[in-house]
C-alpha positions in Angstrom: -9.8 6.1 21.2 -8.5 6.9 17.7 -11.0 9.3 16.0 -9.0 9.3 12.8 -7.0 12.5 13.3 -3.9 10.5 14.2 -4.3 7.9 11.4 -1.2 8.1 9.3 -2.4 5.8 6.6 -6.0 4.8 5.7 -6.7 1.3 4.4 -10.3 1.4 3.2 -12.3 -1.6 2.1 -15.5 -1.0 0.1 -17.8 -4.0 0.3 -20.2 -4.0 -2.6 -23.0 -6.3 -1.4 -25.8 -5.3 -3.9 -26.6 -7.1 -7.1 -24.4 -5.8 -10.0 -27.3 -4.4 -11.9 -28.2 -2.0 -9.1 -26.7 1.4 -8.5 -24.7 1.8 -5.3 -22.1 4.1 -3.8 -19.1 1.9 -4.0 -18.7 2.7 -7.6 -18.8 6.5 -6.9 -16.5 6.1 -3.8 -14.0 4.1 -5.8 -13.7 6.9 -8.3 -13.5 9.5 -5.5 -10.7 7.6 -3.7 -8.8 7.3 -7.1 -9.0 11.0 -7.5 -7.9 11.7 -4.0 -5.0 9.3 -4.3 -3.6 11.7 -7.0 -3.6 14.5 -4.5 -2.7 12.5 -1.4 -0.8 9.5 -2.7 0.5 8.5 0.8 -2.7 8.9 2.7 -5.0 6.1 1.5 -5.1 2.7 0.0 -8.5 1.1 -0.9 -10.0 -2.0 -2.3 -13.5 -2.6 -3.7 -14.7 -6.1 -3.1 -17.9 -7.6 -4.5 -19.6 -9.8 -1.9 -22.1 -12.5 -2.8 -22.4 -14.6 0.4 -22.5 -14.2 4.2 -19.2 -16.1 4.4 -17.5 -13.7 2.0 -18.8 -10.8 4.1 -17.6 -12.2 7.4 -14.2 -13.2 5.9 -13.7 -9.7 4.5 -14.6 -8.3 7.9 -12.0 -10.4 9.7 -9.1 -10.6 7.3 -7.2 -7.7 9.0 -6.6 -5.7 5.8 -8.4 -2.5 6.5 -8.9 0.1 9.3 -12.1 1.6 7.7 -14.9 -0.5 6.3 -17.7 0.8 4.0 -20.5 -1.6 3.3 -23.0 -1.0 0.5 -26.0 -3.3 0.9 -29.7 -3.5 1.4 -31.0 -3.7 4.9 -34.1 -3.8 7.0 -35.5 -4.3 10.5 -37.2 -7.7 10.9 -38.9 -8.3 14.3 -36.5 -5.9 16.0 -33.4 -7.3 14.4 -31.2 -5.3 12.0 -30.4 -7.2 8.8 -27.7 -6.6 6.2 -28.7 -8.3 3.0 -26.0 -9.8 0.8 -26.3 -10.0 -3.0 -29.7 -11.0 -4.1 -30.9 -11.0 -0.5 -30.6 -14.8 0.0 -28.0 -14.3 2.7 -28.4 -12.0 5.7 -25.9 -10.8 8.3 -27.3 -9.9 11.7 -25.8 -8.6 14.9 -25.6 -12.1 16.2 -23.3 -13.1 13.2 -21.0 -10.2 13.9 -21.0 -10.7 17.7 -20.2 -14.4 17.3 -17.0 -13.7 15.4 -15.0 -13.6 18.6 -12.2 -11.5 17.2 -10.8 -8.0 17.9 -10.8 -6.3 14.5 -8.2 -4.0 13.1 -11.2 -2.0 11.7 -11.8 1.2 13.6 -14.7 2.7 11.7 -17.6 0.9 10.0 -20.1 2.7 7.7 -23.0 0.5 6.6 -25.0 2.0 3.8 -28.0 -0.2 4.1 -31.5 0.9 5.0 -32.6 0.7 8.6 -29.3 -0.6 10.1 -28.6 2.2 12.6 -29.9 0.4 15.7 -28.4 -0.7 19.0 -28.2 -4.4 18.2 -25.8 -4.1 15.2 -23.9 -1.1 16.6 -23.3 -3.0 19.9 -22.2 -6.1 17.9 -19.5 -4.1 16.0 -18.4 -2.5 19.3 -18.0 -5.9 20.9 -15.4 -6.8 18.3 -13.4 -3.6 18.6 -15.0 -1.1 16.2 -14.8 2.4 17.6 -17.3 4.2 15.3 -20.4 2.8 13.6 -22.7 4.8 11.3 -25.6 3.7 9.2 -29.0 5.1 8.1 -32.0 4.6 10.4 -34.5 4.9 7.7 -35.1 3.7 4.1 -32.7 6.1 2.3 -32.3 6.5 -1.4 -28.9 5.3 -2.7 -28.1 8.7 -4.2 -28.6 10.4 -0.7 -26.5 7.7 0.9 -23.8 8.2 -1.7 -23.7 11.9 -1.2 -23.6 11.5 2.6 -20.7 9.0 2.5 -18.7 10.9 -0.1 -18.9 14.2 1.9 -18.3 12.4 5.2 -15.1 10.7 3.9 -13.8 13.9 2.4 -14.1 15.6 5.8 -13.0 12.7 8.0 -10.1 11.3 6.0 -8.8 14.1 3.8 -9.6 17.2 5.9 -8.6 15.3 9.0 -11.7 16.3 11.0 -12.8 14.2 14.0 -15.4 11.6 13.3 -18.1 13.4 15.2 -17.5 16.8 13.6 -17.3 15.3 10.1 -20.6 13.4 10.7 -22.4 16.5 12.0 -21.0 18.7 9.2 -22.3 16.1 6.6 -25.7 15.9 8.3 -26.2 19.6 8.0 -24.9 20.0 4.4 -26.8 17.1 3.0 -30.0 17.6 5.0 -30.1 13.9 5.9 -30.5 14.2 9.6 -33.7 12.0 9.5 -31.8 9.3 7.6 -28.5 9.6 9.6 -29.7 10.9 13.0 -26.5 9.9 14.9 -23.5 7.6 14.9 -22.5 5.1 17.5 -19.3 5.3 19.5 
């Protein structure tokens, strides 16, 4: 398993799945990665992609471009099923959609910043297509808290070259978001 410490070059895709008029952390993360590129120009490449449909989401997931995927979306649990809502919430991605992709992804880490998506169904679906680490909030979390968590996590994981688990635990303690991000999936 590659926990990130041996990754020579990060290719990060930021999927912005929320309506444009709403705040979300992909804007903040884009600026963060631009600043970090000035200091570490050979360590990271990233793309921010606006997603409006389920098809665009699944295409971005399987195009092979990135090894770390960050999804900014709305989410909820509906009758025991984790849902990632796309755009204006007309399209929904579930564990079944991900599991049915029948691919082995180049993506090693997935961070879904969408309320109530840290459940076994969706974590297992990502695992079934090759993802080694999956993190998401288990509660309804404010976007500013999710932004702070992801920003601090990526700083520790990517730039400080700390293992996934240690970076996650460090971020939990420093942001006091243990109830929102109680654990990650391996």
